[in-house]
Backbone bond lengths (Angstrom), bond angles and torsions (degrees), N, CA, C in turn:
res aa  C-N    CA-C-N  psi(-1)  N-CA   C-N-CA  omega(-1)  CA-C   N-CA-C  phi
1 X - - - 1.424 - - 1.518 106.13 -
2 X 1.385 120.60 133.06 1.451 121.54 -179.97 1.513 107.40 -78.61
3 X 1.480 113.77 166.68 1.472 117.11 -171.07 1.556 111.30 -64.36
4 X 1.331 118.63 -34.05 1.500 120.70 -177.51 1.405 110.41 -64.04
5 X 1.375 119.98 -45.70 1.553 124.70 -178.32 1.496 104.99 -69.00
6 X 1.285 120.43 -37.80 1.578 119.16 -170.83 1.587 99.12 -68.26
7 X 1.343 118.49 -48.98 1.611 116.29 -174.18 1.462 107.64 -62.66
8 X 1.301 121.46 -44.50 1.490 119.96 -177.67 1.536 114.66 -63.85
9 X 1.438 111.55 -32.74 1.530 114.12 176.15 1.589 106.27 -64.23
10 X 1.210 112.54 -45.80 1.503 116.42 -170.78 1.526 111.12 -67.12
11 X 1.358 114.53 -35.86 1.435 119.46 169.05 1.501 112.38 -62.51
12 X 1.214 120.59 -38.46 1.483 123.42 -178.50 1.520 105.62 -63.23
13 X 1.316 117.26 -45.80 1.422 127.23 -172.57 1.516 106.67 -64.90
14 X 1.196 118.45 -42.74 1.517 120.10 174.26 1.525 117.69 -65.15
15 X 1.403 111.33 -36.25 1.479 115.01 175.24 1.547 110.71 -64.17
16 X 1.405 112.08 -43.70 1.454 119.74 179.76 1.538 111.83 -58.95
17 X 1.303 115.36 -34.94 1.468 117.73 -177.94 1.654 109.44 -81.81
18 X 1.177 115.25 -7.86 1.480 120.35 -179.21 1.500 117.08 79.77
19 X 1.302 113.40 27.42 1.438 121.49 170.52 1.459 110.17 -84.83
20 X 1.441 113.92 152.30 1.358 115.45 164.22 1.536 108.88 98.10
21 X 1.334 111.13 175.19 1.557 119.47 -177.69 1.481 112.08 66.21
22 X 1.348 124.61 51.35 1.416 126.02 178.43 1.447 110.87 -58.46
23 X 1.284 123.63 156.10 1.482 134.64 176.27 1.581 108.35 -102.94
24 X 1.254 106.97 164.68 1.460 119.55 177.45 1.594 109.08 -60.71
25 X 1.314 115.85 145.55 1.503 118.50 174.45 1.440 115.02 -62.33
26 X 1.369 109.57 137.70 1.482 114.88 178.87 1.615 104.14 -118.44
27 X 1.381 108.89 149.42 1.533 116.24 179.31 1.577 108.17 46.90
28 X 1.272 108.22 -126.26 1.611 114.61 -177.16 1.583 115.67 -95.12
29 X 1.189 113.69 11.13 1.490 122.71 178.67 1.596 103.90 -66.85
30 X 1.394 109.05 142.92 1.495 112.58 -179.05 1.647 106.97 -88.45
31 X 1.371 118.32 150.33 1.326 119.13 168.06 1.642 108.16 -78.38
32 X 1.201 116.35 141.75 1.534 127.34 172.34 1.555 109.03 -98.69
33 X 1.475 111.31 107.83 1.417 117.44 -179.90 1.556 109.33 -118.12
34 X 1.215 119.76 135.15 1.366 123.89 169.79 1.515 116.87 -98.69
35 X 1.287 116.96 121.86 1.452 122.67 178.64 1.515 116.97 -105.07
36 X 1.237 119.44 121.25 1.488 118.37 -176.36 1.572 116.36 -68.49
37 X 1.350 118.89 -46.23 1.269 121.84 -170.14 1.633 107.98 -104.42
38 X 1.455 113.29 172.67 1.365 111.36 173.29 1.497 117.95 -78.20
39 X 1.318 112.67 -22.27 1.484 112.03 -177.23 1.559 108.85 -78.71
40 X 1.425 117.84 -33.73 1.309 121.06 -178.52 1.632 107.42 -72.51
41 X 1.272 116.56 -38.79 1.557 120.93 172.80 1.548 111.91 -52.10
42 X 1.409 113.03 -50.33 1.437 118.94 -173.52 1.634 109.01 -63.03
43 X 1.223 115.73 -44.26 1.493 117.53 -177.39 1.614 107.74 -68.82
44 X 1.223 117.91 -38.94 1.509 119.78 -176.41 1.535 107.26 -67.91
45 X 1.342 119.62 -33.79 1.420 124.79 -176.35 1.596 107.50 -65.45
46 X 1.409 109.59 -41.92 1.582 115.43 -171.71 1.590 102.72 -78.45
47 X 1.321 121.74 -33.36 1.581 117.99 -172.96 1.605 105.91 -88.03
48 X 1.205 123.13 -22.81 1.441 129.96 -177.58 1.367 117.64 -77.73
49 X 1.548 114.23 -40.56 1.322 117.45 -176.38 1.557 121.34 55.32
50 X 1.226 119.04 -134.54 1.559 118.84 -178.90 1.458 107.63 -81.56
51 X 1.338 118.99 -12.35 1.607 118.97 -174.68 1.503 115.34 -88.29
52 X 1.271 117.40 -4.66 1.468 119.67 179.80 1.512 113.29 -130.55
53 X 1.215 113.24 130.86 1.602 119.36 169.72 1.502 106.88 -98.09
54 X 1.337 115.28 108.82 1.506 120.77 -178.26 1.493 107.58 -97.00
55 X 1.346 115.58 128.32 1.383 118.19 179.21 1.599 107.74 -110.92
56 X 1.232 118.15 121.65 1.501 124.85 -176.59 1.473 108.76 -88.31
57 X 1.356 111.69 139.34 1.559 116.36 174.95 1.519 113.81 -94.59
58 X 1.413 113.50 -41.73 1.494 121.31 179.55 1.397 114.35 -107.26
59 X 1.357 116.58 139.03 1.491 117.79 -177.48 1.509 107.30 -105.15
60 X 1.344 109.38 -164.68 1.456 120.10 -176.78 1.452 110.88 -63.60
61 X 1.418 111.91 136.39 1.475 120.79 177.24 1.608 110.67 72.06
62 X 1.241 125.32 9.13 1.509 125.67 -175.05 1.628 102.79 -88.62
63 X 1.152 110.16 133.93 1.718 118.99 -176.86 1.527 102.19 -82.83
64 X 1.320 121.91 106.11 1.443 118.59 174.59 1.583 116.55 -62.35
65 X 1.367 114.41 -28.54 1.547 118.70 172.95 1.462 114.81 -50.04
66 X 1.414 116.15 -43.45 1.403 120.14 -172.94 1.624 114.70 -105.69
67 X 1.279 115.61 -12.56 1.458 117.49 177.52 1.489 114.92 -53.18
68 X 1.361 115.93 133.24 1.500 118.51 176.68 1.504 106.21 -111.53
69 X 1.295 117.05 128.95 1.592 116.40 176.45 1.513 114.30 -59.85
70 X 1.302 113.09 140.98 1.482 116.32 -179.99 1.551 103.44 -95.93
71 X 1.361 105.93 176.01 1.562 110.54 175.83 1.644 115.04 -62.80
72 X 1.261 106.42 -38.50 1.493 111.06 178.88 1.632 108.32 -64.78
73 X 1.412 117.69 -40.65 1.395 117.05 175.91 1.625 114.34 -58.46
74 X 1.294 111.48 -41.35 1.487 120.62 -179.21 1.528 109.24 -62.18
75 X 1.479 113.14 -42.33 1.529 119.43 179.76 1.479 107.02 -65.86
76 X 1.205 121.50 -38.51 1.548 123.45 -175.97 1.598 104.13 -65.11
77 X 1.309 112.01 -55.47 1.631 114.76 -175.28 1.557 111.63 -63.92
78 X 1.294 111.60 -20.98 1.622 111.38 -179.96 1.503 111.65 -84.75
79 X 1.234 114.46 -17.01 1.529 117.58 179.76 1.508 112.90 -110.49
80 X 1.380 119.64 8.78 1.463 125.48 177.84 1.499 110.40 -84.17
81 X 1.422 111.62 157.18 1.479 115.71 170.49 1.639 107.09 -71.40
82 X 1.276 115.75 -20.71 1.560 114.63 -173.87 1.590 103.73 -169.28
83 X 1.275 115.09 159.33 1.464 123.40 172.57 1.483 106.81 -125.37
84 X 1.334 118.64 116.98 1.504 124.12 177.32 1.620 110.24 -99.39
85 X 1.250 115.77 122.57 1.405 116.21 179.32 1.476 116.29 -129.62
86 X 1.249 120.09 167.77 1.589 121.97 -176.81 1.582 111.85 -67.15
87 X 1.250 109.55 -61.15 1.548 118.30 172.40 1.514 108.40 96.10
88 X 1.461 117.18 -169.80 1.446 118.82 -175.21 1.515 108.59 68.45
89 X 1.191 121.44 19.58 1.525 126.65 175.47 1.575 103.84 72.52
90 X 1.365 119.74 23.18 1.527 110.74 172.67 1.411 111.99 -66.11
91 X 1.325 119.71 -39.31 1.499 125.93 -175.35 1.592 103.14 -87.82
92 X 1.295 120.08 72.46 1.425 121.67 -172.62 1.332 120.43 -58.61
93 X 1.387 115.65 -30.40 1.550 114.29 -178.59 1.494 111.07 -91.10
94 X 1.241 119.66 8.40 1.499 122.61 -177.09 1.499 120.62 -99.49
95 X 1.473 112.37 -8.14 1.523 114.14 -170.34 1.450 111.09 -57.96
96 X 1.385 120.99 -39.89 1.609 118.15 -177.82 1.478 105.91 -78.11
97 X 1.331 124.72 -28.93 1.471 113.07 173.03 1.463 112.49 -65.29
98 X 1.371 122.11 -49.80 1.463 119.17 178.11 1.559 112.76 -54.04
99 X 1.234 118.27 -30.14 1.473 121.07 -177.59 1.570 103.17 -74.05
100 X 1.262 120.59 -38.28 1.440 123.22 -172.49 1.586 105.65 -73.42
101 X 1.348 118.84 -39.95 1.341 125.50 176.61 1.468 112.73 -58.19
102 X 1.371 111.78 -47.09 1.469 116.08 177.56 1.386 113.63 -63.07
103 X 1.193 121.59 -38.57 1.560 125.82 177.58 1.636 108.86 -57.72
104 X 1.300 114.63 -32.61 1.594 119.95 175.51 1.476 110.51 -92.28
105 X 1.423 117.19 14.56 1.441 119.44 170.10 1.632 111.59 62.62
106 X 1.332 113.28 28.73 1.494 118.62 172.18 1.627 104.33 -89.99
107 X 1.274 108.12 130.44 1.564 114.12 -174.32 1.485 111.17 -71.47
108 X 1.387 115.87 121.70 1.480 122.12 174.08 1.486 108.94 -116.49
109 X 1.390 112.39 135.44 1.481 116.64 176.86 1.477 112.49 -128.70
110 X 1.404 110.48 127.65 1.486 114.18 178.66 1.563 105.78 -98.99
111 X 1.252 116.08 114.32 1.458 129.68 -175.85 1.495 110.36 -60.07
112 X 1.342 123.38 -23.25 1.447 132.16 -179.25 1.508 109.95 -76.59
113 X 1.291 117.50 -11.45 1.565 120.54 -168.78 1.534 109.40 -62.96
114 X 1.337 126.55 -47.70 1.455 119.04 -177.58 1.475 109.47 -66.92
115 X 1.295 120.74 -32.29 1.472 118.33 177.20 1.484 114.71 -61.53
116 X 1.307 109.40 -44.96 1.501 114.72 172.66 1.391 116.33 -58.69
117 X 1.317 116.25 -45.37 1.443 125.46 -172.53 1.610 109.29 -67.46
118 X 1.265 112.88 -30.98 1.512 124.13 -176.30 1.600 106.57 -80.63
119 X 1.359 117.27 -13.78 1.466 115.49 -174.93 1.470 118.39 77.82
120 X 1.304 113.93 27.01 1.520 122.81 178.25 1.365 112.95 -102.08
121 X 1.222 130.07 0.48 1.490 130.71 175.31 1.496 109.11 -81.81
122 X 1.305 111.43 155.20 1.545 117.67 -179.33 1.520 100.80 -109.43
123 X 1.442 107.53 125.02 1.473 113.43 -175.25 1.462 111.45 -117.79
124 X 1.435 116.87 -168.74 1.434 126.76 -179.95 1.457 114.04 90.96
125 X 1.312 127.67 22.31 1.408 127.37 -179.28 1.507 112.71 -112.03
126 X 1.284 116.16 151.60 1.431 127.81 -172.93 1.550 110.86 -110.34
127 X 1.291 116.47 106.55 1.454 119.42 -176.10 1.571 110.50 -84.99
128 X 1.321 115.91 -34.43 1.424 121.25 -173.82 1.439 105.69 -158.26
129 X 1.391 117.45 -178.23 1.529 118.99 168.67 1.416 112.46 -65.83
130 X 1.337 121.57 -26.87 1.397 122.85 -177.85 1.498 113.72 -90.46
131 X 1.353 115.98 -28.46 1.431 114.21 -179.54 1.633 109.22 -114.24
132 X 1.195 115.78 98.25 1.484 125.50 -178.37 1.584 108.43 -114.29
133 X 1.350 104.15 151.17 1.581 117.52 177.61 1.546 104.25 53.42
134 X 1.315 118.31 54.08 1.485 115.80 177.53 1.555 109.10 -111.42
135 X 1.313 118.35 179.27 1.439 120.49 -166.42 1.628 102.74 -97.79
136 X 1.362 110.64 147.52 1.492 117.60 171.58 1.494 105.32 -61.10
137 X 1.404 116.60 134.64 1.511 117.81 -171.92 1.487 105.26 -95.61
138 X 1.296 130.88 1.68 1.417 130.57 -173.77 1.560 111.45 -88.60
139 X 1.253 115.54 35.42 1.462 122.21 -170.27 1.603 116.73 -60.91
140 X 1.397 111.52 -22.05 1.504 113.16 -179.82 1.460 119.86 -70.03
141 X 1.352 114.44 -9.75 1.531 121.41 -178.93 1.556 109.98 -72.02
142 X 1.249 116.63 -3.15 1.526 120.54 165.59 1.486 108.27 -107.52
143 X 1.197 123.46 109.11 1.476 125.32 -174.26 1.567 110.36 -58.58
144 X 1.284 118.20 -26.06 1.487 120.47 -178.98 1.748 103.84 -70.58
145 X 1.211 112.64 -34.65 1.527 112.10 175.21 1.510 110.74 -69.90
146 X 1.412 118.79 -35.60 1.406 113.94 -177.82 1.484 110.75 -78.68
147 X 1.280 124.96 -15.84 1.380 130.38 175.52 1.612 100.81 -64.33
148 X 1.286 123.02 -45.06 1.386 124.37 -178.41 1.463 112.81 -65.83
149 X 1.281 120.74 -36.23 1.410 126.45 169.75 1.449 115.21 -63.62
150 X 1.263 119.19 -42.07 1.507 128.38 174.18 1.480 108.81 -49.76
151 X 1.447 115.49 -53.72 1.397 122.93 176.67 1.439 113.77 -52.95
152 X 1.274 117.65 -51.20 1.467 124.84 176.27 1.516 113.14 -51.70
153 X 1.284 115.09 -52.56 1.423 123.04 -178.56 1.517 110.39 -57.98
154 X 1.245 118.47 -46.09 1.419 124.57 176.94 1.508 112.25 -58.59
155 X 1.386 115.33 -50.70 1.396 112.56 176.28 1.476 119.86 -70.77
156 X 1.245 120.10 -20.84 1.507 120.25 167.81 1.442 113.51 -72.19
157 X 1.299 116.98 -37.54 1.502 118.97 175.73 1.571 108.23 -60.19
158 X 1.239 113.75 -41.90 1.537 120.20 -173.90 1.497 106.82 -69.18
159 X 1.284 121.07 -33.76 1.417 123.16 173.88 1.446 118.37 -64.07
160 X 1.526 110.89 -36.70 1.460 114.26 175.16 1.386 115.13 -78.15
161 X 1.424 117.14 -27.38 1.509 120.50 -172.94 1.622 106.45 -140.51
162 X 1.339 112.75 78.79 1.491 118.66 -175.71 1.427 112.43 -59.55
163 X 1.323 120.51 -28.89 1.476 124.03 -177.74 1.365 112.85 -60.50
164 X 1.301 122.57 -23.38 1.472 129.82 177.89 1.432 118.23 -114.37
165 X 1.360 112.62 16.96 1.610 116.51 -177.54 1.398 109.81 -56.00
166 X 1.189 127.53 -40.02 1.551 134.82 -169.21 1.610 104.65 -65.92
167 X 1.270 112.51 -44.77 1.534 118.32 176.86 1.500 110.59 -62.82
168 X 1.336 117.65 -48.07 1.505 118.03 -174.23 1.522 104.19 -64.47
169 X 1.272 117.39 -45.31 1.576 116.81 -178.39 1.532 114.55 -58.63
170 X 1.430 107.51 -42.79 1.611 109.60 179.17 1.535 110.73 -63.92
171 X 1.269 117.02 -35.25 1.419 120.58 -176.32 1.569 111.32 -70.13
172 X 1.392 116.52 -39.38 1.314 118.95 173.23 1.400 117.95 -62.26
173 X 1.481 117.11 -40.13 1.379 124.66 -178.43 1.622 102.99 -64.60
174 X 1.252 117.15 -55.12 1.524 116.24 179.88 1.535 113.61 -51.78
175 X 1.288 114.25 -45.60 1.543 115.36 -173.24 1.567 104.43 -70.70
176 X 1.127 124.18 -38.55 1.425 124.48 175.70 1.503 116.14 -53.21
177 X 1.290 111.12 -42.17 1.410 121.30 176.93 1.568 110.19 -63.10
178 X 1.362 116.41 -35.70 1.390 119.95 169.28 1.406 112.04 -64.47
179 X 1.261 122.68 -39.57 1.501 127.46 -179.50 1.516 111.38 -67.83
180 X 1.346 115.41 -31.85 1.512 116.94 176.49 1.681 106.42 -67.50
181 X 1.306 115.55 -42.99 1.490 116.57 179.57 1.704 106.90 -64.53
182 X 1.209 117.88 -36.64 1.449 117.66 -179.68 1.504 111.37 -67.08
183 X 1.325 118.34 -43.43 1.436 126.51 -179.41 1.481 105.92 -60.46
184 X 1.265 119.87 -53.60 1.504 126.40 -179.01 1.607 112.77 -52.28
185 X 1.429 111.34 -50.56 1.428 112.58 177.96 1.511 114.76 -68.20
186 X 1.334 113.43 -41.61 1.602 115.10 176.54 1.418 110.93 -53.20
187 X 1.285 117.20 -45.30 1.594 126.17 -174.17 1.525 104.28 -57.66
188 X 1.400 117.59 -54.18 1.412 118.82 178.79 1.493 115.48 -62.93
189 X 1.308 117.03 -42.39 1.453 120.31 175.21 1.390 116.76 -55.91
190 X 1.390 122.50 -52.97 1.476 130.92 -177.56 1.588 107.95 -61.87
191 X 1.192 115.39 -21.81 1.626 115.65 178.18 1.441 109.57 -85.23
192 X 1.336 122.68 -6.81 1.494 122.21 174.60 1.535 113.77 -62.27
193 X 1.338 117.24 -24.82 1.542 123.19 -177.22 1.539 101.55 -84.29
194 X 1.273 119.51 134.79 1.492 122.97 178.14 1.740 105.85 -59.88
195 X 1.409 106.28 145.17 1.342 112.86 -172.79 1.580 116.27 -55.12
196 X 1.212 118.96 -29.71 1.518 118.48 -175.42 1.434 110.07 -88.78
197 X 1.366 121.48 -2.67 1.503 122.90 165.38 1.380 117.34 -102.89
198 X 1.340 118.49 8.44 1.454 120.13 -179.28 1.523 113.97 -83.56
199 X 1.359 111.93 73.14 1.529 120.00 -179.50 1.571 102.74 -127.05
200 X 1.321 123.50 125.58 1.374 123.73 -179.51 1.626 106.02 -120.19
201 X 1.301 103.09 113.44 1.618 121.91 -176.16 1.527 104.76 -100.91
202 X 1.482 112.90 120.27 1.469 116.62 -177.68 1.427 112.27 -136.62
203 X 1.387 119.03 -178.54 1.463 124.99 -173.15 1.587 107.20 -67.38
204 X 1.343 117.13 -47.53 1.449 116.58 -173.41 1.667 103.14 -144.11
205 X 1.406 110.24 163.47 1.498 118.47 -170.98 1.525 112.53 -67.78
206 X 1.314 123.97 63.37 1.390 123.61 -169.84 1.492 110.14 -103.38
207 X 1.229 119.75 -10.81 1.593 124.65 -165.69 1.488 114.12 -111.02
208 X 1.276 118.54 17.66 1.544 117.94 177.08 1.443 114.91 -58.78
209 X 1.380 121.78 -42.23 1.483 122.66 -179.63 1.504 106.94 -75.35
210 X 1.283 124.77 -29.49 1.404 127.40 174.38 1.481 111.94 -63.33
211 X 1.233 114.75 -44.99 1.465 120.57 -178.33 1.586 111.68 -71.29
212 X 1.281 109.83 -40.50 1.463 114.14 175.18 1.554 117.80 -65.81
213 X 1.431 113.37 -33.26 1.365 119.95 175.38 1.574 115.12 -68.63
214 X 1.301 114.78 -33.58 1.425 119.33 -171.65 1.504 117.93 -122.14
215 X 1.365 110.11 12.18 1.540 113.89 165.53 1.551 108.98 83.36
216 X 1.226 125.39 33.60 1.486 130.69 178.57 1.393 110.57 -118.14
217 X 1.428 117.06 145.91 1.446 125.46 166.76 1.448 106.64 -83.55
218 X 1.421 118.11 137.56 1.429 121.15 -179.15 1.524 105.14 -127.78
219 X 1.302 104.91 150.00 1.709 120.60 -178.45 1.387 115.03 -139.38
220 X 1.271 126.39 113.07 1.351 124.01 172.56 1.566 115.35 -111.35
221 X 1.388 109.54 145.71 1.521 116.36 -176.68 1.564 111.55 -64.24
222 X 1.353 109.89 -48.65 1.467 117.25 175.94 1.545 113.17 -94.43
223 X 1.212 115.09 166.47 1.533 123.54 177.23 1.520 114.97 -64.38
224 X 1.304 114.35 -165.97 1.416 118.01 179.07 1.650 112.99 -65.09
225 X 1.165 113.65 -37.40 1.466 122.03 -176.51 1.620 107.05 -104.36
226 X 1.367 112.89 133.62 1.550 115.17 179.39 1.499 112.22 -71.15
227 X 1.397 116.08 -1.69 1.440 120.39 170.14 1.501 111.77 -64.26
228 X 1.260 114.34 -26.43 1.544 120.29 179.28 1.564 106.33 -76.58
229 X 1.379 110.47 126.63 1.508 110.54 -176.89 1.557 104.62 -103.85
230 X 1.330 117.72 137.76 1.441 127.46 -179.57 1.489 107.33 -76.76
231 X 1.427 120.58 121.84 1.357 124.90 171.79 1.563 114.02 -91.07
232 X 1.336 114.75 -176.17 1.451 121.06 179.65 1.453 110.72 -53.02
233 X 1.247 114.97 -51.14 1.402 123.80 -171.69 1.633 107.31 -62.67
234 X 1.330 119.54 -40.93 1.396 121.91 176.73 1.581 111.44 -59.34
235 X 1.382 115.78 -38.65 1.384 122.14 -178.30 1.588 107.46 -67.88
236 X 1.261 116.97 -47.59 1.397 120.67 -174.93 1.500 109.72 -66.88
237 X 1.288 118.48 -41.27 1.493 121.83 171.35 1.454 117.44 -54.63
238 X 1.297 113.99 -39.89 1.507 118.48 176.32 1.564 115.61 -76.50
239 X 1.370 109.13 -22.39 1.483 114.10 177.69 1.543 103.85 -71.72
240 X 1.330 111.56 -50.06 1.461 111.25 -179.90 1.474 114.87 -50.81
241 X 1.314 112.64 -51.17 1.583 121.34 176.87 1.442 108.96 -50.09
242 X 1.317 126.71 -58.19 1.510 126.56 -176.55 1.512 110.70 -59.98
243 X 1.342 122.88 -35.77 1.408 120.53 175.29 1.441 114.15 -66.83
244 X 1.474 113.54 -54.60 1.416 117.88 179.44 1.661 114.49 -52.97
245 X 1.334 112.57 -42.19 1.535 112.87 178.99 1.517 110.34 -89.53
246 X 1.315 121.40 4.43 1.632 124.02 -179.74 1.427 103.99 53.42
247 X 1.324 117.53 54.91 1.574 112.39 174.01 1.487 111.96 -78.38
248 X 1.345 114.99 133.52 1.475 116.04 -174.66 1.465 118.13 -88.90
249 X 1.416 114.27 -15.31 1.411 118.46 -174.25 1.538 112.16 -153.46
250 X 1.321 114.06 141.73 1.609 118.13 173.76 1.505 104.85 -117.73
251 X 1.345 112.07 176.17 1.442 119.84 -173.03 1.587 112.39 -132.30
252 X 1.322 118.19 137.23 1.436 119.60 171.07 1.542 107.58 -100.82
253 X 1.228 117.13 146.54 1.464 126.94 -176.35 1.547 107.89 -95.70
254 X 1.249 115.38 152.17 1.588 124.56 -176.91 1.573 108.01 -67.22
255 X 1.362 116.10 -38.09 1.376 120.14 -171.71 1.602 109.97 -94.92
256 X 1.304 123.54 -2.85 1.357 121.15 -177.62 1.494 106.39 -120.37
257 X 1.464 117.57 143.72 1.399 119.16 -175.65 1.646 108.32 -71.14
258 X 1.297 115.11 147.86 1.436 116.16 -169.29 1.632 117.62 -81.09
259 X 1.422 110.95 -7.83 1.467 115.22 -176.13 1.513 114.90 -50.16
260 X 1.319 119.57 -41.47 1.466 123.98 -173.09 1.433 109.71 -67.88
261 X 1.194 122.30 -47.17 1.485 121.46 179.70 1.586 109.86 -70.26
262 X 1.290 118.41 -37.67 1.450 115.92 171.16 1.448 118.48 -64.06
263 X 1.389 112.81 -19.75 1.522 114.49 176.23 1.496 108.74 -76.87
264 X 1.497 114.40 -30.33 1.402 116.67 173.44 1.432 112.90 -64.67
265 X 1.356 119.25 -46.71 1.373 122.01 -178.07 1.483 111.91 -58.69
266 X 1.403 120.61 -44.77 1.409 119.46 176.48 1.443 120.46 -63.30
267 X 1.380 114.33 -31.57 1.590 126.32 174.67 1.533 105.07 -67.58
268 X 1.259 116.83 -42.88 1.523 119.96 179.99 1.552 112.76 -64.87
269 X 1.289 108.56 -38.62 1.563 112.64 -178.71 1.518 108.89 -73.91
270 X 1.337 116.32 -31.38 1.402 116.89 -177.28 1.531 110.51 -70.72
271 X 1.335 115.15 -21.32 1.514 121.49 175.57 1.567 113.54 -97.14
272 X 1.426 115.02 13.73 1.397 121.71 173.48 1.457 113.53 88.16
273 X 1.254 126.42 12.19 1.520 125.91 -176.44 1.561 104.53 -114.97
274 X 1.367 114.31 115.81 1.463 115.82 176.99 1.525 106.94 -91.62
275 X 1.292 107.02 131.88 1.593 118.76 -175.54 1.450 109.03 -133.50
276 X 1.290 120.06 133.80 1.484 122.36 -177.74 1.540 111.65 -96.35
277 X 1.257 111.76 167.86 1.524 119.69 -179.96 1.588 101.87 -106.75
278 X 1.366 121.06 143.18 1.428 120.88 179.46 1.504 116.19 -56.79
279 X 1.313 116.88 163.15 1.453 121.48 -167.67 1.574 108.47 -70.71
280 X 1.350 114.75 -19.08 1.414 115.39 177.40 1.560 104.03 -159.56
281 X 1.444 122.95 169.42 1.380 127.30 -179.51 1.567 107.78 -64.31
282 X 1.262 114.29 159.36 1.485 128.65 169.39 1.574 107.91 -96.17
283 X 1.350 114.76 133.72 1.577 114.91 167.09 1.522 103.38 -72.82
284 X 1.291 115.52 141.43 1.498 119.23 173.38 1.609 107.34 -129.66
285 X 1.217 113.00 -81.44 1.549 120.84 -170.67 1.484 110.29 -87.79
286 X 1.350 117.58 -14.88 1.437 119.75 -178.82 1.573 107.97 -146.60
287 X 1.372 112.07 152.91 1.462 118.36 -178.01 1.562 107.74 -88.03
288 X 1.373 110.57 -175.38 1.499 116.12 177.87 1.496 114.98 -79.85
289 X 1.285 112.59 -170.80 1.530 117.49 -177.21 1.559 110.83 -71.23
290 X 1.337 114.81 149.78 1.497 120.89 174.45 1.445 106.52 -50.31
291 X 1.298 115.57 137.68 1.370 123.28 171.45 1.547 112.49 92.73
292 X 1.290 120.84 -15.43 1.388 126.79 -175.53 1.503 108.73 -93.18
293 X 1.327 122.64 156.55 1.386 129.00 174.72 1.431 114.47 -50.11
294 X 1.363 115.36 -44.26 1.520 126.25 177.85 1.438 109.26 -75.45
295 X 1.394 123.94 -8.87 1.322 120.42 175.21 1.409 120.92 -90.39
296 X 1.356 114.90 18.53 1.439 125.00 168.42 1.660 105.42 -121.27
297 X 1.353 107.79 156.74 1.564 113.32 176.59 1.434 107.04 -60.21
298 X 1.381 123.41 -48.46 1.431 118.98 -177.20 1.568 113.04 -63.27
299 X 1.292 113.38 -43.01 1.515 114.72 179.00 1.559 111.40 -66.47
300 X 1.293 117.76 -36.70 1.561 121.19 -178.18 1.498 108.58 -62.47
301 X 1.361 121.15 -45.65 1.376 121.20 -175.55 1.621 106.00 -76.30
302 X 1.148 119.69 -38.47 1.524 125.91 -178.13 1.477 105.77 -61.94
303 X 1.387 114.26 -48.96 1.586 114.37 -174.84 1.468 113.14 -65.80
304 X 1.365 116.00 -31.41 1.459 124.40 173.74 1.467 108.13 -57.51
305 X 1.451 114.84 -54.78 1.498 115.69 -179.38 1.442 114.14 -56.57
306 X 1.428 114.21 -50.45 1.496 119.76 175.89 1.497 116.47 -51.63
307 X 1.295 120.40 -43.45 1.429 135.74 177.11 1.536 107.50 -58.78
308 X 1.335 120.20 -46.36 1.368 122.41 -179.66 1.481 115.00 -71.40
309 X 1.407 114.74 -41.50 1.378 121.90 177.32 1.551 112.35 -59.91
310 X 1.305 116.86 -52.18 1.418 122.84 176.73 1.474 110.96 -57.75
311 X 1.222 122.20 -43.80 1.487 126.54 176.06 1.462 109.93 -56.69
312 X 1.152 122.21 -40.38 1.567 128.86 -175.04 1.509 108.69 -88.02
313 X 1.447 118.21 -9.68 1.490 113.58 -175.02 1.349 119.67 82.57
314 X 1.417 121.35 12.64 1.421 127.72 -175.76 1.470 110.78 -95.36
315 X 1.446 113.37 163.71 1.385 118.98 -173.32 1.537 107.33 -88.65
316 X 1.399 117.40 147.51 1.357 121.35 177.99 1.635 115.08 -101.09
317 X 1.238 116.31 114.35 1.414 122.19 -176.70 1.530 114.62 -50.91
318 X 1.301 120.66 157.24 1.457 126.91 -177.38 1.635 109.40 -61.67
319 X 1.238 121.91 138.08 1.381 119.02 -178.33 1.439 112.18 -76.55
320 X 1.311 126.70 143.37 1.388 130.56 -167.33 1.426 109.03 -74.69
321 X 1.450 117.66 134.36 1.467 119.46 -178.54 1.550 105.97 -68.84
322 X 1.414 113.90 135.32 1.372 122.21 176.99 1.520 114.53 95.68
323 X 1.307 118.43 -11.39 1.451 122.05 176.72 1.518 114.93 -86.22
324 X 1.259 115.25 115.09 1.406 122.07 -174.79 1.479 115.81 -118.48
325 X 1.320 120.77 143.59 1.408 127.55 3.52 1.546 114.17 -78.60
326 X 1.385 112.18 158.17 1.494 118.27 -179.70 1.565 109.54 -88.07
327 X 1.376 116.95 130.33 1.474 116.78 -179.98 1.590 111.20 -52.56
328 X 1.291 112.26 135.24 1.582 112.82 172.90 1.444 116.50 -68.33
329 X 1.367 111.60 151.92 1.524 117.72 -164.44 1.606 101.48 -65.94
330 X 1.247 123.95 -33.83 1.439 124.56 -171.84 1.638 106.44 -68.17
331 X 1.331 117.24 -31.71 1.467 115.42 177.97 1.448 108.05 -74.09
332 X 1.243 126.48 -32.76 1.489 127.57 179.51 1.465 111.42 -71.51
333 X 1.328 114.97 -33.50 1.479 118.51 -175.63 1.542 112.74 -91.65
334 X 1.245 119.90 7.51 1.511 126.21 -177.33 1.457 115.56 -82.81
335 X 1.202 117.30 0.21 1.495 117.05 -173.51 1.549 106.37 -62.00
336 X 1.395 117.51 145.03 1.446 118.03 -174.59 1.618 104.59 -126.26
């Protein structure tokens, strides 16, 4: 049985058993919301407070491009009040699941929708023979985009739970003020590297929005999706690029195996160009472990900035007062 038929059969069984189709919260009952990615989970946890039980599907270091929903994932989505997901085909294995959930009138929310509608997505990419001229799904790497998603999530929670609409709106406003501080700090920080050196070379093409937001050129070995495999020609093309641009450092991503970038490093060295690897991995499609600095959206983006600056030997600006969480001392002292 193919994946599509198996998923639809499981959803049919769930429906027959009477699972799913949650209703809006009443009185002090919590909403049950499923979040596909770590970024969406983090935001909903902040916005929902005590009124929302957020069930995460993907954990730290999980690649959403490749993640396939399990039976327990489908059961959770089928019995939730709503499913919030990133969208723009980031969760590439979920398209048919979302369609099936919609057919059962289960609310699904793509948090990228306001970014797309405002015209702030970066388009013109081909993910496959079927998905051509699509948008880059990594929109959250510009904090201004994420602020739009935060507002949508708060509005959707309020629609599901009108009794606590004021709390969701207040939480969104307070969080977006934090994101303002983050954007201002990151803009100052990324400008610490001399302009002619501002080139970010990574495992796959996940940092277009990040580069656009902070004035950097970005180059990935693989395409937008990690389903794309880098071949010998891709490696050699990137080697030529880093030699011609005299790139001093490249970066491995936490959700992508390091072997491809290491192959570029070896090939560049074989052609007489020494190039380093960043002092630590960058977060791309997934955040860090729960409870860690990088396990929050603010910490994820800030740790990436700190890692880039340390790898380029640049200074790190003072952390803004009132911006939480604060980078741990060991992170700031880990420059090599």
